[in-house]
C-alpha positions in Angstrom: -0.1 -0.2 0.4 1.0 3.6 -0.2 0.8 6.9 1.7 1.1 10.2 1.0 3.2 12.3 3.4 5.0 15.2 3.9 7.2 13.5 6.7 10.6 11.5 5.7 10.6 9.8 9.1 9.0 5.8 7.9 7.4 4.0 10.8 9.4 1.0 11.8 8.9 -1.8 9.3 8.2 0.5 6.2 10.7 2.8 3.9 9.9 6.2 2.6 9.9 6.4 -1.4 9.3 10.2 -1.7 5.3 9.7 -1.8 4.6 6.2 -0.2 5.9 3.5 2.5 6.4 0.3 1.2 7.2 -2.9 3.2 10.9 -4.1 3.9 13.8 -2.4 5.6 15.5 -0.4 2.4 15.5 3.5 1.7 15.0 4.9 -1.6 13.6 8.3 -2.8 10.5 7.4 -5.3 10.2 9.4 -8.7 8.2 12.6 -8.0 4.7 13.3 -9.4 4.4 15.4 -12.5 2.5 17.9 -10.4 3.2 19.4 -7.1 0.4 18.9 -5.1 -1.3 18.7 -1.4 -4.3 17.4 -0.1 -5.3 15.5 -3.0 -7.3 12.1 -3.0 -5.6 8.6 -4.0 -6.6 5.2 -4.3 -5.3 1.9 -5.5 -6.4 -0.3 -8.6 -5.3 -3.1 -10.4 -1.8 -2.8 -9.0 -1.3 1.0 -9.6 -1.7 4.2 -7.6 -3.9 7.0 -8.7 -3.9 10.5 -7.1 -6.4 13.0 -7.8 -6.7 17.3 -7.7 -5.0 18.5 -4.7 -4.0 22.0 -4.2 -0.8 23.0 -6.5 0.7 25.8 -8.2 0.4 27.5 -11.8 3.7 28.4 -14.2 3.4 32.0 -11.9 3.8 30.0 -8.4 0.2 31.0 -7.6 -2.1 28.7 -5.8 -4.5 26.9 -8.1 -7.1 23.8 -7.6 -5.8 21.1 -9.6 -8.0 19.3 -12.2 -5.2 16.9 -13.0 -4.8 13.3 -12.4 -2.0 10.7 -11.9 -1.2 7.1 -12.2 1.7 5.6 -10.5 3.4 2.3 -12.2 5.3 0.5 -9.4 6.9 -1.8 -11.9 8.4 1.1 -13.9 8.3 3.9 -10.9 6.6 6.3 -13.3 3.5 8.7 -13.0 1.7 9.3 -16.1 -1.1 11.8 -16.7 -4.5 10.0 -17.1 -7.6 12.1 -17.9 -8.3 14.8 -15.5 -11.5 15.3 -13.3 -14.2 17.6 -14.4 -13.4 20.8 -12.1 -10.1 21.2 -9.9 -10.6 20.2 -6.8 -8.8 19.7 -3.2 -9.5 17.5 0.3 -11.6 15.0 -1.9 -11.6 11.4 -0.8 -11.5 8.4 -3.1 -12.4 4.7 -2.8 -12.0 1.5 -5.3 -15.2 -0.2 -5.6 -16.0 -2.7 -8.4 -13.4 -2.0 -10.9 -14.0 2.0 -10.7 -12.7 4.8 -8.5 -14.8 7.1 -6.8 -13.9 10.6 -6.0 -16.0 12.1 -3.3 -16.7 15.9 -2.3 -14.0 18.2 -1.3 -13.5 21.8 -2.1 -13.4 23.8 -5.2 -14.5 26.9 -7.1 -18.6 27.1 -7.2 -20.8 29.9 -8.3 -21.5 32.2 -5.3 -24.8 33.5 -4.0 -24.3 36.7 -6.4 -23.0 34.5 -9.1 -19.6 35.3 -8.5 -17.2 32.5 -8.3 -16.0 31.5 -4.6 -14.2 28.8 -3.4 -16.5 26.1 -1.0 -17.0 22.5 0.2 -19.3 20.4 -2.6 -21.4 17.4 -2.5 -19.8 16.1 -6.0 -19.3 11.9 -6.7 -17.6 11.2 -9.6 -16.6 7.7 -10.7 -13.2 7.0 -12.7 -13.0 4.0 -14.8 -9.1 3.3 -15.0 -9.7 0.7 -17.8 -11.2 3.5 -20.4 -9.7 6.3 -18.9 -13.0 7.9 -18.7 -14.9 10.1 -15.8 -18.9 9.5 -15.2 -20.8 12.6 -13.1 -23.1 10.5 -10.4 -25.3 11.6 -7.9 -24.5 14.2 -5.5 -24.3 13.7 -1.6 -27.0 15.2 0.9 -24.3 17.0 2.2 -21.5 19.7 1.5 -18.1 17.9 2.7 -14.4 17.9 2.3 -11.9 16.0 4.6 -14.6 13.5 5.0 -13.6 9.4 5.8 -14.8 7.1 2.9 -14.9 3.0 2.9 -16.6 0.3 0.9 -18.6 -2.5 2.4 -20.4 -4.6 1.3 -20.4 -3.2 -2.4 -21.8 0.0 -0.9 -19.6 3.1 0.0 -20.0 5.1 3.3 -19.2 8.5 4.3 -18.7 10.5 7.2 -18.0 13.2 8.6 -15.8 15.7 7.4 -16.0 19.8 7.0 -19.1 21.4 5.4 -23.0 21.6 5.8 -25.7 19.5 6.2 -29.2 19.6 4.0 -30.9 22.9 4.6 -27.7 24.9 5.6 -25.9 24.6 2.5 -26.3 28.2 0.8 -23.4 30.7 0.4 -23.3 32.7 3.6 -24.7 29.7 5.8 -21.7 28.6 8.4 -19.5 25.6 7.5 -18.6 23.3 10.3 -17.7 20.4 11.6 -20.0 17.2 10.3 -21.2 14.3 12.5 -23.7 12.9 9.6 -23.0 9.9 7.7 -24.3 8.7 4.3 -24.3 5.7 2.2 -24.2 5.3 -1.8 -25.5 2.7 -3.4 -23.6 2.3 -6.7 -26.5 -0.1 -8.6 -29.2 2.8 -7.8 -27.3 5.9 -8.0 -29.1 6.9 -4.8 -27.3 8.0 -1.4 -29.1 7.4 2.0 -28.5 8.8 5.4 -27.0 7.1 8.1 -27.0 7.6 11.8 -25.0 10.3 12.9 -21.2 8.8 14.6 -20.9 10.2 18.2 -18.8 13.2 17.8 -18.6 16.0 15.1 -15.1 15.8 13.3 -13.1 17.7 10.8 -10.7 14.9 8.9 -11.2 11.4 10.2 -9.7 8.3 8.9 -12.1 4.7 8.9 -11.5 1.4 8.1 -13.3 -1.8 7.9 -12.6 -5.1 10.3 -14.7 -8.0 10.9 -18.0 -6.4 9.1 -17.5 -3.3 11.5 -16.5 0.4 10.2 -14.2 1.9 12.4 -14.0 6.0 12.7 -10.7 7.1 13.9 -9.4 10.4 15.2 -10.1 13.8 13.5 -10.3 17.3 14.7 
């Protein structure tokens, strides 16, 4: 598995590659990505790692939201650009399910209350097909979310917490806050449904599945 990190201190039993940790006791510097980026979404599929969006810089050195997508092949240690996502975004979360990679929520440029472009949380769901290098826009989440946690379980996608706004509080000018809400997506129906809220509102948690239970960990 691969973990993006700004630290060059590897946990015990792992090695730092410049963008990931791998099992073993040797160190080497991996090939840098083509685009400098932070807060991207990432997922693995069929032996390759995919990185989506994030904060980057343009030719003038100014901060931008990236729409670019890159694929890393461990066999060649090379990054390759793939089809970009439909809008630049950062702080999304990505999961793989059934051969597709789903990029969920995040932070993007949207239309403000007076028609002007503003940066805000989004509710987007987009599916990337690595086999055809194509994107499909799917039904939006019920809540605006960035820095959410997401996992797959029994053919569905579960999304928890993050920072944003729940239904009824989504308009420009409404406050944004740490979320306690959760929702589940059924890819066969292209439908989101609410779940019981977690025990505490939190931004940027992590989640994992063990023995049929989903564990929501940490956050702020």
